[in-house]
Backbone as CSV, one residue per row, in Angstrom:
resi,resn,N_x,N_y,N_z,CA_x,CA_y,CA_z,C_x,C_y,C_z
1,MET,0.846,-1.185,0.000,0.000,0.000,0.000,0.891,1.247,0.000
2,ASN,0.616,2.139,-0.910,1.386,3.381,-0.944,0.866,4.363,0.097
3,LYS,1.640,5.380,0.380,1.331,6.358,1.429,0.773,7.641,0.810
4,TRP,0.073,8.396,1.627,-0.350,9.726,1.233,0.887,10.614,1.142
5,THR,0.916,11.467,0.124,2.009,12.402,-0.074,1.453,13.816,0.018
6,GLU,2.158,14.680,0.745,1.751,16.077,0.808,2.538,16.841,-0.248
7,GLN,1.796,17.453,-1.178,2.425,18.136,-2.306,1.526,19.287,-2.753
8,ASN,2.092,20.472,-2.919,1.342,21.646,-3.388,0.075,21.893,-2.573
9,ASN,0.209,21.863,-1.247,-0.913,22.092,-0.334,-2.056,21.093,-0.519
10,ARG,-1.703,19.857,-0.855,-2.695,18.797,-1.003,-2.114,17.481,-0.501
11,LEU,-2.979,16.639,0.048,-2.623,15.246,0.277,-3.048,14.499,-0.975
12,ILE,-2.157,13.689,-1.524,-2.486,12.966,-2.744,-2.169,11.484,-2.596
13,LYS,-2.975,10.682,-3.292,-2.730,9.242,-3.291,-3.440,8.610,-4.487
14,LEU,-2.789,7.633,-5.081,-3.365,6.865,-6.178,-3.706,5.475,-5.662
15,PHE,-4.932,5.066,-5.862,-5.408,3.752,-5.457,-5.623,2.905,-6.710
16,GLU,-5.299,1.633,-6.622,-5.484,0.735,-7.760,-6.234,-0.510,-7.294
17,PHE,-7.212,-0.915,-8.091,-8.069,-2.040,-7.750,-8.051,-3.095,-8.852
18,LYS,-8.693,-4.209,-8.573,-8.729,-5.339,-9.508,-9.417,-4.965,-10.822
19,ASN,-10.471,-4.151,-10.728,-11.236,-3.792,-11.922,-12.057,-2.519,-11.642
20,PHE,-12.815,-2.100,-12.624,-13.626,-0.885,-12.500,-14.689,-1.029,-11.415
21,GLU,-15.319,-2.183,-11.337,-16.367,-2.392,-10.350,-15.845,-2.201,-8.928
22,LYS,-14.660,-2.741,-8.636,-14.054,-2.586,-7.309,-13.698,-1.121,-7.052
23,ALA,-13.176,-0.435,-8.064,-12.824,0.984,-7.928,-14.073,1.815,-7.645
24,PHE,-15.145,1.519,-8.363,-16.382,2.282,-8.186,-17.003,2.008,-6.823
25,ALA,-16.947,0.770,-6.355,-17.463,0.435,-5.021,-16.672,1.192,-3.946
26,PHE,-15.352,1.273,-4.135,-14.497,2.044,-3.230,-14.930,3.502,-3.218
27,MET,-15.144,4.088,-4.379,-15.547,5.485,-4.470,-16.895,5.710,-3.786
28,THR,-17.810,4.772,-3.946,-19.121,4.882,-3.308,-18.977,4.879,-1.787
29,ALA,-18.145,3.985,-1.269,-17.912,3.929,0.178,-17.250,5.207,0.676
30,VAL,-16.270,5.718,-0.068,-15.600,6.967,0.310,-16.599,8.127,0.284
31,ALA,-17.464,8.159,-0.711,-18.445,9.240,-0.820,-19.340,9.286,0.412
32,SER,-19.746,8.136,0.897,-20.604,8.076,2.080,-19.891,8.624,3.313
33,VAL,-18.651,8.217,3.518,-17.873,8.690,4.669,-17.577,10.193,4.542
34,ALA,-17.209,10.620,3.356,-16.893,12.035,3.125,-18.113,12.916,3.403
35,GLU,-19.275,12.454,2.994,-20.500,13.220,3.235,-20.769,13.339,4.735
36,LYS,-20.583,12.250,5.474,-20.789,12.279,6.923,-19.793,13.211,7.609
37,MET,-18.574,13.279,7.074,-17.544,14.150,7.645,-17.659,15.580,7.130
38,ASP,-18.547,15.802,6.155,-18.705,17.098,5.489,-17.354,17.600,4.976
39,HIS,-16.643,16.688,4.338,-15.320,17.005,3.786,-15.143,16.156,2.531
40,HIS,-15.066,16.797,1.386,-15.191,16.087,0.120,-13.901,16.131,-0.697
41,PRO,-13.494,14.978,-1.213,-12.248,14.901,-1.979,-12.407,15.446,-3.395
42,THR,-11.279,15.794,-3.961,-11.187,16.002,-5.404,-10.610,14.706,-5.938
43,TRP,-11.275,14.109,-6.919,-10.795,12.811,-7.385,-11.106,12.574,-8.845
44,THR,-10.380,11.632,-9.409,-10.643,11.162,-10.764,-10.594,9.642,-10.746
45,ASN,-11.268,9.064,-11.715,-11.304,7.610,-11.854,-11.081,7.255,-13.309
46,SER,-10.200,6.300,-13.521,-9.989,5.737,-14.848,-9.845,4.232,-14.686
47,TRP,-10.810,3.510,-15.156,-10.932,2.066,-15.046,-10.705,1.592,-13.620
48,ASN,-9.528,1.063,-13.299,-9.303,0.488,-11.970,-8.515,1.413,-11.046
49,LYS,-8.309,2.647,-11.456,-7.506,3.586,-10.665,-8.369,4.748,-10.176
50,VAL,-8.111,5.140,-8.925,-8.777,6.299,-8.334,-7.685,7.196,-7.757
51,TYR,-7.625,8.423,-8.246,-6.643,9.410,-7.786,-7.381,10.411,-6.900
52,ILE,-6.885,10.599,-5.677,-7.558,11.476,-4.716,-6.624,12.587,-4.257
53,GLU,-7.171,13.801,-4.182,-6.507,14.958,-3.597,-7.380,15.486,-2.464
54,LEU,-6.743,15.816,-1.354,-7.459,16.378,-0.210,-6.809,17.683,0.225
55,ASN,-7.624,18.689,0.457,-7.209,19.895,1.162,-8.456,20.586,1.675
56,THR,-8.284,21.571,2.526,-9.419,22.214,3.187,-9.621,23.598,2.591
57,HIS,-10.688,23.736,1.831,-10.959,24.997,1.129,-11.206,26.155,2.083
58,SER,-11.846,25.867,3.222,-12.194,26.940,4.160,-10.970,27.544,4.845
59,THR,-9.806,26.896,4.716,-8.575,27.454,5.292,-7.643,27.959,4.196
60,GLY,-8.206,28.227,3.038,-7.401,28.743,1.936,-6.721,27.640,1.136
61,GLY,-7.200,26.423,1.272,-6.646,25.321,0.486,-5.442,24.658,1.111
62,ASN,-5.317,24.743,2.421,-4.205,24.098,3.125,-4.586,22.692,3.556
63,VAL,-3.582,21.895,3.870,-3.802,20.575,4.444,-3.990,20.746,5.948
64,THR,-5.092,20.197,6.465,-5.410,20.322,7.890,-5.656,18.936,8.493
65,GLU,-5.922,18.931,9.779,-6.264,17.674,10.463,-7.496,17.029,9.849
66,LYS,-8.387,17.844,9.333,-9.591,17.327,8.669,-9.200,16.449,7.472
67,ASP,-8.185,16.872,6.750,-7.714,16.094,5.595,-7.079,14.784,6.042
68,TRP,-6.259,14.863,7.081,-5.610,13.653,7.585,-6.638,12.667,8.139
69,ALA,-7.696,13.174,8.766,-8.751,12.299,9.291,-9.477,11.594,8.147
70,LEU,-9.783,12.331,7.077,-10.434,11.708,5.932,-9.487,10.732,5.252
71,ALA,-8.216,11.077,5.139,-7.233,10.168,4.539,-7.184,8.848,5.307
72,GLN,-7.197,8.935,6.622,-7.179,7.728,7.452,-8.444,6.894,7.216
73,ALA,-9.590,7.554,7.125,-10.843,6.845,6.860,-10.820,6.189,5.476
74,ILE,-10.246,6.876,4.497,-10.137,6.328,3.141,-9.223,5.108,3.139
75,ASP,-8.122,5.179,3.862,-7.216,4.019,3.951,-7.927,2.822,4.571
76,LYS,-8.757,3.068,5.563,-9.506,1.980,6.188,-10.458,1.344,5.174
77,ILE,-11.116,2.157,4.382,-12.010,1.643,3.329,-11.220,0.823,2.322
78,GLU,-10.040,1.321,1.932,-9.203,0.581,0.990,-8.822,-0.780,1.565
79,ASN,-8.413,-0.805,2.828,-8.025,-2.074,3.463,-9.198,-3.053,3.497
80,GLU,-10.386,-2.554,3.764,-11.571,-3.415,3.784,-11.941,-3.875,2.376
81,SER,-11.718,-3.017,1.378,-12.025,-3.365,-0.010,-11.098,-4.441,-0.547
82,ASN,-9.853,-4.376,-0.139,-8.846,-5.317,-0.649,-8.614,-6.496,0.292
83,GLY,-9.260,-6.480,1.436,-9.012,-7.472,2.459,-9.719,-8.763,2.294
């Protein structure tokens, strides 16, 4: 599993899954958690890959504890998806 990288005031990570269906299921699970946390990622999806960027717009686009908390929740979803 790769780590989150802080770059250009964003946490970034690329996730890779077995196929599109697994990637989309991951995105659906992340969307539910993000909505509950009221903190939404910037992301793209191409077949089995999901690229996520996190930062906090209300603080001028900086990386905050809110981003790290969502990143941790996303990693947990990834572990459950691939587990």
